[in-house]
N, C-alpha and C positions, 0 to 999 in steps of 0.2 A: 492406504495405504492404512492395513489393518496392524495392528499394537500385538508384538508376536513374544516380546520380551519382560521376564514379572520381573516382581521387588527382589527377589534374593538374587535373579540374574543380573539385574542390573547392579545392585550391590557387586555382585561380584566381577563384575564387569569394570566398573570404578578405581575398584582395588588393582585391578590386574592392570589396565589402563596408567595407571599410576605408576604403577613398581616397574613398567616398560619403559613409562618417558622417564622417569628419576634413574635406570640402569644407563639408558642410551646416552642422559645428562653424566653421570658418574666416567663413563668409559669413554665419552666423545665418540659414539655412534651414530649416525643416521638412521641407524637402526632402531633404535628409542622411539623416533617417528611411529613403527609402527602401533605403539600405545595410542595414539590417535584413534584409530580403529573400533578397538572396545568404547571406549570414554565417548564416540560416535554414535551408536547405536544403543549406548545406554540411555544418552539424552534422547533420543529420538523414540527410543521403544520398539525399536523395530531394528530386527536382523532379515539382511536378503539368503543369507544361507540357509534359513530357518526355514522359509518360505519356498524353496526349493526342495527342502528336505518335509515339509507339511507337517511342521516341530513346531509347537508354541508353549511358552513357559508360565502365560497369565492365568491365574485363575479364571475357571470356566463359570460363568453364570448357569444357574440350575433350570433346564428347560422349560420349567413352568409359571418361569420368574423374569417377565421382560427386562431388557437392559433399561438401565436407570439414564430417566429424561425423555421417555418416550409412552407418547399417550397410547392410552388402548382403545380411545374412542374411534380414531383416525381411520 
């Protein structure tokens, strides 16, 4: 599972999720549970819908710089 949710996207998802849960609680509606979805995708850093469309909001690594934690000698 490759991460595809960036920092700003994560913040927006958390705020949206909390807002939806709060609205569901306020209006006593089960539809507020929809707020769990953005919270879950924010916590995991992975959104299945982004994968379907080939979209990502993660910062990209420069092509000449290897990802952190990888040895170049191997």
